[in-house]
C-alpha positions as YAML, in Angstrom:
chain: A
units: angstrom
residues:
- id: 1
  name: UNK
  ca: [-2.10, 70.17, -15.89]
- id: 2
  name: UNK
  ca: [-3.71, 66.67, -16.27]
- id: 3
  name: UNK
  ca: [-2.92, 64.11, -13.69]
- id: 4
  name: UNK
  ca: [-3.62, 60.49, -14.68]
- id: 5
  name: UNK
  ca: [-3.32, 57.78, -12.28]
- id: 6
  name: UNK
  ca: [-2.58, 53.99, -12.73]
- id: 7
  name: UNK
  ca: [-3.01, 51.45, -9.73]
- id: 8
  name: UNK
  ca: [-0.49, 48.68, -9.12]
- id: 9
  name: UNK
  ca: [2.68, 50.46, -9.11]
- id: 10
  name: UNK
  ca: [4.57, 52.48, -6.76]
- id: 11
  name: UNK
  ca: [4.41, 56.35, -6.69]
- id: 12
  name: UNK
  ca: [6.20, 57.65, -9.77]
- id: 13
  name: UNK
  ca: [6.11, 61.50, -11.24]
- id: 14
  name: UNK
  ca: [6.83, 61.83, -14.95]
- id: 15
  name: UNK
  ca: [6.06, 64.95, -16.79]
- id: 16
  name: UNK
  ca: [5.56, 64.70, -20.83]
- id: 17
  name: UNK
  ca: [4.63, 66.89, -23.56]
- id: 18
  name: UNK
  ca: [1.92, 65.88, -25.55]
- id: 19
  name: UNK
  ca: [0.77, 68.26, -28.11]
- id: 20
  name: UNK
  ca: [2.10, 71.45, -26.23]
- id: 21
  name: UNK
  ca: [0.58, 70.34, -23.03]
- id: 22
  name: UNK
  ca: [2.33, 69.14, -20.06]
- id: 23
  name: UNK
  ca: [0.96, 65.70, -18.71]
- id: 24
  name: UNK
  ca: [2.09, 64.40, -15.26]
- id: 25
  name: UNK
  ca: [1.80, 60.97, -14.72]
- id: 26
  name: UNK
  ca: [1.03, 59.93, -11.13]
- id: 27
  name: UNK
  ca: [1.05, 56.10, -10.50]
- id: 28
  name: UNK
  ca: [-0.39, 55.26, -7.04]
- id: 29
  name: UNK
  ca: [-0.43, 51.85, -5.49]
- id: 30
  name: UNK
  ca: [-3.43, 51.03, -3.83]
- id: 31
  name: UNK
  ca: [-2.24, 48.96, -0.55]
- id: 32
  name: UNK
  ca: [-5.44, 47.57, 0.08]
- id: 33
  name: UNK
  ca: [-5.10, 44.88, -2.49]
- id: 34
  name: UNK
  ca: [-1.82, 43.84, -1.42]
- id: 35
  name: UNK
  ca: [-2.67, 40.02, -1.22]
- id: 36
  name: UNK
  ca: [-4.83, 37.82, 0.66]
- id: 37
  name: UNK
  ca: [-7.06, 38.47, 3.61]
- id: 38
  name: UNK
  ca: [-6.85, 36.24, 6.41]
- id: 39
  name: UNK
  ca: [-10.33, 34.85, 5.84]
- id: 40
  name: UNK
  ca: [-9.45, 34.15, 2.35]
- id: 41
  name: UNK
  ca: [-6.20, 32.21, 3.15]
- id: 42
  name: UNK
  ca: [-7.99, 30.01, 5.80]
- id: 43
  name: UNK
  ca: [-10.41, 29.05, 3.15]
- id: 44
  name: UNK
  ca: [-7.91, 28.25, 0.52]
- id: 45
  name: UNK
  ca: [-5.86, 26.06, 3.05]
- id: 46
  name: UNK
  ca: [-9.07, 24.30, 4.03]
- id: 47
  name: UNK
  ca: [-9.75, 23.29, 0.53]
- id: 48
  name: UNK
  ca: [-6.14, 22.41, -0.31]
- id: 49
  name: UNK
  ca: [-6.03, 20.01, 2.99]
- id: 50
  name: UNK
  ca: [-9.48, 18.72, 1.96]
- id: 51
  name: UNK
  ca: [-8.08, 17.92, -1.56]
- id: 52
  name: UNK
  ca: [-5.04, 16.28, -0.42]
- id: 53
  name: UNK
  ca: [-6.66, 14.17, 2.22]
- id: 54
  name: UNK
  ca: [-8.97, 12.51, -0.64]
- id: 55
  name: UNK
  ca: [-6.38, 12.31, -2.98]
- id: 56
  name: UNK
  ca: [-3.68, 10.71, -0.65]
- id: 57
  name: UNK
  ca: [-6.23, 8.62, 1.33]
- id: 58
  name: UNK
  ca: [-6.70, 5.58, -0.99]
- id: 59
  name: UNK
  ca: [-2.87, 4.99, -1.13]
- id: 60
  name: UNK
  ca: [-2.72, 4.98, 2.44]
- id: 61
  name: UNK
  ca: [-5.30, 2.29, 2.54]
- id: 62
  name: UNK
  ca: [-3.98, 0.02, -0.38]
- id: 63
  name: UNK
  ca: [-0.33, -0.17, 1.30]
- id: 64
  name: UNK
  ca: [-2.12, -0.70, 4.77]
- id: 65
  name: UNK
  ca: [-4.09, -3.98, 3.00]
- id: 66
  name: UNK
  ca: [-0.92, -4.81, 1.09]
- id: 67
  name: UNK
  ca: [1.09, -4.99, 5.19]
- id: 68
  name: UNK
  ca: [-2.06, -6.56, 6.33]
- id: 69
  name: UNK
  ca: [-1.64, -9.48, 3.65]
- id: 70
  name: UNK
  ca: [2.01, -9.62, 4.52]
- id: 71
  name: UNK
  ca: [1.47, -9.72, 8.09]
- id: 72
  name: UNK
  ca: [-1.15, -12.62, 7.43]
- id: 73
  name: UNK
  ca: [1.25, -14.62, 5.74]
- id: 74
  name: UNK
  ca: [3.92, -14.24, 8.15]
- id: 75
  name: UNK
  ca: [1.69, -15.10, 10.81]
- id: 76
  name: UNK
  ca: [-0.13, -18.46, 8.65]
- id: 77
  name: UNK
  ca: [3.68, -19.71, 8.74]
- id: 78
  name: UNK
  ca: [4.49, -19.55, 12.15]
- id: 79
  name: UNK
  ca: [0.54, -20.66, 13.03]
- id: 80
  name: UNK
  ca: [1.29, -23.32, 10.53]
- id: 81
  name: UNK
  ca: [4.44, -24.64, 12.54]
- id: 82
  name: UNK
  ca: [2.38, -23.94, 15.93]
- id: 83
  name: UNK
  ca: [-0.28, -26.48, 14.70]
- id: 84
  name: UNK
  ca: [1.77, -29.44, 13.56]
- id: 85
  name: UNK
  ca: [3.94, -29.00, 16.81]
- id: 86
  name: UNK
  ca: [0.94, -29.13, 19.10]
- id: 87
  name: UNK
  ca: [0.03, -32.40, 17.05]
- id: 88
  name: UNK
  ca: [3.18, -33.74, 17.72]
- id: 89
  name: UNK
  ca: [3.32, -32.59, 21.28]
- id: 90
  name: UNK
  ca: [-0.04, -34.04, 22.43]
- id: 91
  name: UNK
  ca: [0.40, -37.27, 20.16]
- id: 92
  name: UNK
  ca: [-3.38, -36.45, 18.47]
- id: 93
  name: UNK
  ca: [-4.73, -35.51, 15.50]
- id: 94
  name: UNK
  ca: [-5.11, -31.52, 14.97]
- id: 95
  name: UNK
  ca: [-6.77, -29.61, 12.10]
- id: 96
  name: UNK
  ca: [-6.05, -26.29, 10.68]
- id: 97
  name: UNK
  ca: [-9.41, -24.85, 9.70]
- id: 98
  name: UNK
  ca: [-9.66, -22.22, 6.89]
- id: 99
  name: UNK
  ca: [-13.05, -20.78, 7.63]
- id: 100
  name: UNK
  ca: [-14.25, -18.55, 4.80]
- id: 101
  name: UNK
  ca: [-17.50, -17.18, 6.08]
- id: 102
  name: UNK
  ca: [-15.88, -15.57, 9.24]
- id: 103
  name: UNK
  ca: [-12.39, -15.10, 7.68]
- id: 104
  name: UNK
  ca: [-10.58, -16.77, 10.47]
- id: 105
  name: UNK
  ca: [-7.90, -19.45, 10.28]
- id: 106
  name: UNK
  ca: [-8.07, -21.64, 13.59]
- id: 107
  name: UNK
  ca: [-7.01, -24.77, 14.82]
- id: 108
  name: UNK
  ca: [-9.09, -27.58, 16.09]
- id: 109
  name: UNK
  ca: [-7.94, -30.67, 18.52]
- id: 110
  name: UNK
  ca: [-9.49, -34.14, 17.99]
- id: 111
  name: UNK
  ca: [-11.50, -33.54, 20.98]
- id: 112
  name: UNK
  ca: [-13.39, -30.67, 19.02]
- id: 113
  name: UNK
  ca: [-11.75, -27.82, 21.37]
- id: 114
  name: UNK
  ca: [-10.55, -24.86, 19.44]
- id: 115
  name: UNK
  ca: [-7.72, -23.93, 20.35]
- id: 116
  name: UNK
  ca: [-7.01, -20.23, 18.70]
- id: 117
  name: UNK
  ca: [-7.29, -18.33, 15.36]
- id: 118
  name: UNK
  ca: [-5.83, -15.61, 13.25]
- id: 119
  name: UNK
  ca: [-8.10, -13.38, 11.04]
- id: 120
  name: UNK
  ca: [-7.95, -13.26, 7.13]
- id: 121
  name: UNK
  ca: [-7.85, -9.83, 5.51]
- id: 122
  name: UNK
  ca: [-10.66, -8.95, 3.53]
- id: 123
  name: UNK
  ca: [-8.45, -8.76, 0.36]
- id: 124
  name: UNK
  ca: [-7.81, -12.47, 0.42]
- id: 125
  name: UNK
  ca: [-10.28, -14.93, -0.70]
- id: 126
  name: UNK
  ca: [-10.20, -19.09, -1.02]
- id: 127
  name: UNK
  ca: [-11.05, -19.50, -4.57]
- id: 128
  name: UNK
  ca: [-10.30, -23.46, -4.99]
- id: 129
  name: UNK
  ca: [-9.93, -26.36, -2.63]
- id: 130
  name: UNK
  ca: [-8.19, -29.28, -3.40]
- id: 131
  name: UNK
  ca: [-9.93, -32.56, -3.31]
- id: 132
  name: UNK
  ca: [-9.21, -32.73, 0.34]
- id: 133
  name: UNK
  ca: [-11.09, -29.61, 1.21]
- id: 134
  name: UNK
  ca: [-9.45, -26.18, 2.33]
- id: 135
  name: UNK
  ca: [-8.42, -27.93, 5.89]
- id: 136
  name: UNK
  ca: [-5.33, -29.32, 6.64]
- id: 137
  name: UNK
  ca: [-5.19, -32.32, 8.93]
- id: 138
  name: UNK
  ca: [-2.07, -33.10, 10.98]
- id: 139
  name: UNK
  ca: [-1.75, -36.61, 12.29]
- id: 140
  name: UNK
  ca: [-0.10, -37.47, 15.67]
- id: 141
  name: UNK
  ca: [3.46, -37.77, 14.20]
- id: 142
  name: UNK
  ca: [3.03, -34.12, 12.42]
- id: 143
  name: UNK
  ca: [2.25, -35.36, 9.04]
- id: 144
  name: UNK
  ca: [-0.46, -33.83, 6.63]
- id: 145
  name: UNK
  ca: [-1.85, -35.21, 3.16]
- id: 146
  name: UNK
  ca: [-0.32, -33.18, 0.23]
- id: 147
  name: UNK
  ca: [-2.90, -30.81, -1.02]
- id: 148
  name: UNK
  ca: [-2.92, -27.20, -2.69]
- id: 149
  name: UNK
  ca: [-5.14, -24.31, -1.47]
- id: 150
  name: UNK
  ca: [-5.86, -21.65, -4.10]
- id: 151
  name: UNK
  ca: [-6.46, -17.99, -2.57]
- id: 152
  name: UNK
  ca: [-6.86, -14.87, -4.79]
- id: 153
  name: UNK
  ca: [-5.68, -11.39, -3.66]
- id: 154
  name: UNK
  ca: [-7.73, -8.53, -4.74]
- id: 155
  name: UNK
  ca: [-4.90, -5.99, -4.59]
- id: 156
  name: UNK
  ca: [-2.49, -7.65, -6.81]
- id: 157
  name: UNK
  ca: [-4.64, -9.63, -8.60]
- id: 158
  name: UNK
  ca: [-2.64, -12.77, -7.82]
- id: 159
  name: UNK
  ca: [-3.46, -16.34, -7.48]
- id: 160
  name: UNK
  ca: [-1.27, -17.64, -4.64]
- id: 161
  name: UNK
  ca: [-1.47, -21.41, -4.34]
- id: 162
  name: UNK
  ca: [-0.65, -23.01, -0.85]
- id: 163
  name: UNK
  ca: [0.91, -26.25, -1.23]
- id: 164
  name: UNK
  ca: [1.29, -28.80, 1.39]
- id: 165
  name: UNK
  ca: [3.86, -31.35, 0.77]
- id: 166
  name: UNK
  ca: [3.91, -34.70, 1.94]
- id: 167
  name: UNK
  ca: [4.74, -34.70, 5.68]
- id: 168
  name: UNK
  ca: [3.37, -31.36, 6.33]
- id: 169
  name: UNK
  ca: [5.85, -28.60, 4.79]
- id: 170
  name: UNK
  ca: [4.33, -25.95, 3.10]
- id: 171
  name: UNK
  ca: [5.27, -23.33, 0.31]
- id: 172
  name: UNK
  ca: [3.89, -20.82, -1.29]
- id: 173
  name: UNK
  ca: [3.56, -19.83, -5.03]
- id: 174
  name: UNK
  ca: [2.44, -16.47, -6.55]
- id: 175
  name: UNK
  ca: [0.87, -16.45, -10.42]
...
């Protein structure tokens, strides 16, 4: 009698006749090759987690920068109204300064005193200034000269026009 073992299958006994001989097929499952060991599983999980972090990280960063840009425009809108209101309240000239080097927007009173400022996101840059420059000056009545300041967003590749209308009102146009 010949015995033949085939790994990977549960134990099955079968008898077959071949050329007058009886053959017994015994299939034995080898239990030590059942699956991952604990060390192999930890290594696979670490590699998978590392790949997910590397792939998922830029998307989080982009959405964070988009949120930062949106927050900047909202802050600039309220800061604009605050600067204009300060000029009317104090009956003096107040300037809204767009500082390219320090990525800041701040207000400066007639006596040169800097009130406070907001930070411009790194993804936004001043590209063109109007004839009057990048600063907006409000007189004691809250009026400002009409001008347009051009911004470039590196995220959306859009040009944003900050247009100051006569009287100090502002609107944004994305192109």
